[in-house]
C-alpha positions in Angstrom: 11.6 -23.2 -13.4 13.9 -20.5 -14.7 16.1 -19.2 -11.8 16.7 -15.5 -11.7 20.1 -14.1 -12.4 21.3 -11.1 -10.4 20.4 -8.8 -13.2 16.8 -10.1 -13.5 14.0 -7.6 -12.7 10.3 -7.6 -12.0 8.5 -4.3 -12.3 4.8 -3.6 -11.7 5.1 0.2 -11.4 2.7 1.5 -14.1 0.4 2.8 -11.3 3.1 4.3 -9.0 0.7 5.7 -6.4 2.4 5.6 -3.0 -0.7 4.0 -1.4 -0.4 1.0 -3.7 3.2 0.2 -3.2 2.9 -2.1 -0.2 0.0 -4.0 -1.8 2.0 -4.4 -5.1 5.0 -5.7 -3.2 2.7 -8.2 -1.5 1.2 -9.3 -4.8 4.6 -10.1 -6.2 5.8 -11.9 -3.0 2.7 -14.2 -3.2 3.2 -14.7 -7.0 6.8 -15.5 -6.5 5.9 -18.1 -3.9 3.7 -19.8 -6.4 6.3 -19.4 -9.1 9.2 -20.8 -7.0 11.8 -18.4 -8.5 12.4 -14.8 -9.5 13.8 -11.7 -7.9 12.8 -11.4 -4.3 11.8 -7.7 -4.6 10.1 -5.5 -7.2 12.1 -2.9 -9.1 11.1 0.6 -8.0 14.1 2.7 -9.0 14.1 2.0 -12.7 10.5 2.9 -13.9 8.6 2.4 -17.2 9.3 2.9 -20.0 13.0 2.3 -19.4 12.5 -1.0 -17.5 10.5 -2.5 -20.4 13.8 -2.8 -22.4 15.8 -4.5 -19.6 17.7 -7.4 -21.0 16.2 -9.8 -18.4 12.7 -8.6 -17.7 11.1 -11.5 -15.8 7.8 -9.7 -15.4 6.8 -6.2 -16.3 3.6 -4.2 -16.7 3.7 -2.4 -20.1 1.3 -0.3 -22.2 -0.8 -1.8 -25.0 0.6 0.3 -27.8 4.3 -0.2 -27.2 3.5 -3.9 -26.9 2.6 -4.1 -30.5 5.2 -1.6 -31.7 8.6 -1.0 -30.0 8.3 -4.0 -27.7 6.9 -6.5 -30.3 10.2 -8.3 -30.9 11.4 -8.0 -27.3 8.7 -9.4 -25.0 5.9 -11.9 -24.9 2.5 -11.1 -23.4 1.4 -13.0 -20.4 -2.1 -11.5 -19.9 -3.6 -8.7 -18.0 -5.3 -8.1 -14.7 -9.1 -7.8 -14.7 -9.3 -4.4 -12.9 -12.3 -3.7 -10.6 -12.9 -0.1 -11.7 -15.8 1.7 -13.3 -16.0 0.5 -16.9 -13.7 -2.4 -16.4 -14.9 -5.6 -18.0 -13.2 -8.9 -18.7 -9.7 -7.5 -18.7 -10.7 -4.4 -20.8 -11.5 -0.8 -20.0 -12.1 2.6 -21.6 -10.2 5.8 -21.2 -12.0 8.5 -19.3 -12.1 11.8 -21.3 -12.0 14.7 -18.9 -12.6 18.4 -19.4 -12.4 21.5 -17.4 -16.1 22.2 -17.9 -19.1 20.1 -18.9 -19.1 21.0 -22.6 -19.7 17.7 -24.5 -16.8 16.3 -26.3 -18.5 16.5 -29.7 -18.7 20.3 -29.3 -15.1 20.6 -28.3 -13.5 18.5 -31.1 -12.3 20.8 -33.8 -12.9 23.9 -31.9 -10.4 26.8 -32.3 -7.6 26.9 -29.8 -8.4 23.7 -28.0 -5.3 22.3 -26.1 -5.1 18.6 -25.3 -2.9 17.2 -22.5 -1.1 14.0 -23.4 0.8 11.8 -21.0 2.9 10.1 -23.7 2.7 9.8 -27.5 3.0 6.0 -27.2 0.2 5.7 -24.7 -2.8 3.6 -25.8 -5.1 5.2 -23.2 -3.8 8.7 -23.3 -3.0 9.3 -27.0 -4.1 6.5 -29.3 -7.6 6.4 -27.6 -7.8 10.1 -27.7 -7.1 10.3 -31.4 -9.8 7.6 -32.0 -12.5 9.7 -30.3 -11.1 13.0 -31.7 -11.3 11.6 -35.3 -7.7 12.6 -35.9 -4.7 14.3 -34.4 -5.6 17.3 -32.2 -4.0 20.6 -33.4 -2.6 21.7 -30.1 -1.0 19.3 -27.6 0.9 19.7 -24.4 3.1 16.7 -23.3 2.8 16.1 -19.5 4.7 12.8 -18.9 2.0 11.1 -16.8 -1.8 10.8 -16.4 -1.7 12.6 -13.1 0.2 15.5 -14.6 -2.4 15.6 -17.5 -5.1 15.9 -14.9 -3.2 18.7 -13.3 -2.7 20.4 -16.6 -6.4 20.5 -17.2 -7.2 21.7 -13.7 -4.5 24.4 -13.9 -5.8 25.7 -17.3 -2.9 24.6 -19.4 -5.2 22.3 -21.4 -8.9 21.8 -21.9 -9.1 18.0 -22.4 -7.2 14.9 -21.6 -7.7 11.1 -22.0 -6.9 9.2 -18.8 -6.4 5.5 -18.2 -9.5 4.3 -16.3 -7.4 2.7 -13.5 -5.3 5.8 -13.1 -8.5 7.9 -12.9 -10.0 5.6 -10.3 -6.9 6.1 -8.1 -6.7 9.8 -8.8 -10.2 10.2 -7.6 -9.2 8.4 -4.3 -5.8 10.0 -3.9 -6.4 13.5 -5.3 -10.1 14.2 -4.8 -9.6 18.0 -5.0 -8.3 17.6 -8.6 -10.9 15.1 -9.7 -13.8 17.1 -8.3 -12.7 20.1 -10.4 -13.1 18.2 -13.6 -16.0 16.8 -15.7 -16.1 13.4 -17.5 -17.1 14.4 -21.1 -16.6 11.1 -23.0 -14.8 7.8 -23.1 -12.3 6.1 -25.3 -12.7 2.8 -27.2 -12.8 -0.4 -25.2 -9.2 -1.7 -25.1 -7.3 -4.4 -23.2 -6.0 -3.3 -19.7 -2.2 -2.9 -19.3 -0.4 -6.1 -20.5 1.9 -8.1 -18.3 5.0 -9.1 -20.3 8.2 -10.9 -20.0 11.4 -11.2 -22.0 11.6 -14.9 -21.0 9.4 -16.3 -23.7 9.8 -19.9 -22.4 8.4 -18.8 -19.0 5.1 -17.4 -20.1 3.0 -20.4 -19.0 4.7 -20.5 -15.6 4.3 -16.8 -15.0 0.7 -16.9 -16.1 -0.1 -19.7 -13.7 1.7 -18.0 -10.8 -0.1 -14.7 -11.3 -3.5 -16.4 -11.6 -2.7 -18.3 -8.4 -1.6 -15.1 -6.6 -4.8 -13.2 -7.6 -6.9 -16.1 -6.1 -4.7 -16.5 -3.0 -6.3 -15.1 0.2 -2.9 -13.8 1.4 -2.8 -11.4 -1.6 -6.3 -10.2 -1.1 
């Protein structure tokens, strides 16, 4: 094994919905039991993206675009969860393109004055996927900081369109049904890998992969 140092961190906070925190804590505790080492608790104070650049990131959940750009020389990929959400398939998913009304996406693209809400400009699901279906860079963009805030921006009339990570959309529909019901799904992004699990401990990839696979299959982490 690779014992944790006091500064080592594990962060699985890319979906920071309050209702998921206890389950996420349980998942790591079961994974740690199978691993046999690592921090005893998840990091919840330092959140992505800052935590991705921690000097001793035992385990983190990152975004696919930073993985191949700014994080390429810092972390190694362990794998991804196979999320049980609409459109999820074999560890991949597609962004959900939402609009304030039911106007089809192909009629919106290129229209005058169309404002797009974007969670982050290094987001594979929220920005890169949107550019793919848009056929280029939208003319008017409002930066929101999160998928949930992009949804709010469209509902509140600050934007007409947003591209939302499929897992975030699934949880927003459960947690904020009033917001979700005010919107229309008008398209989908390209099929891409779900969020990557990464580590700065390159020599521990196989161990971490085995522990996470065991945890997902463990009835105590159901």
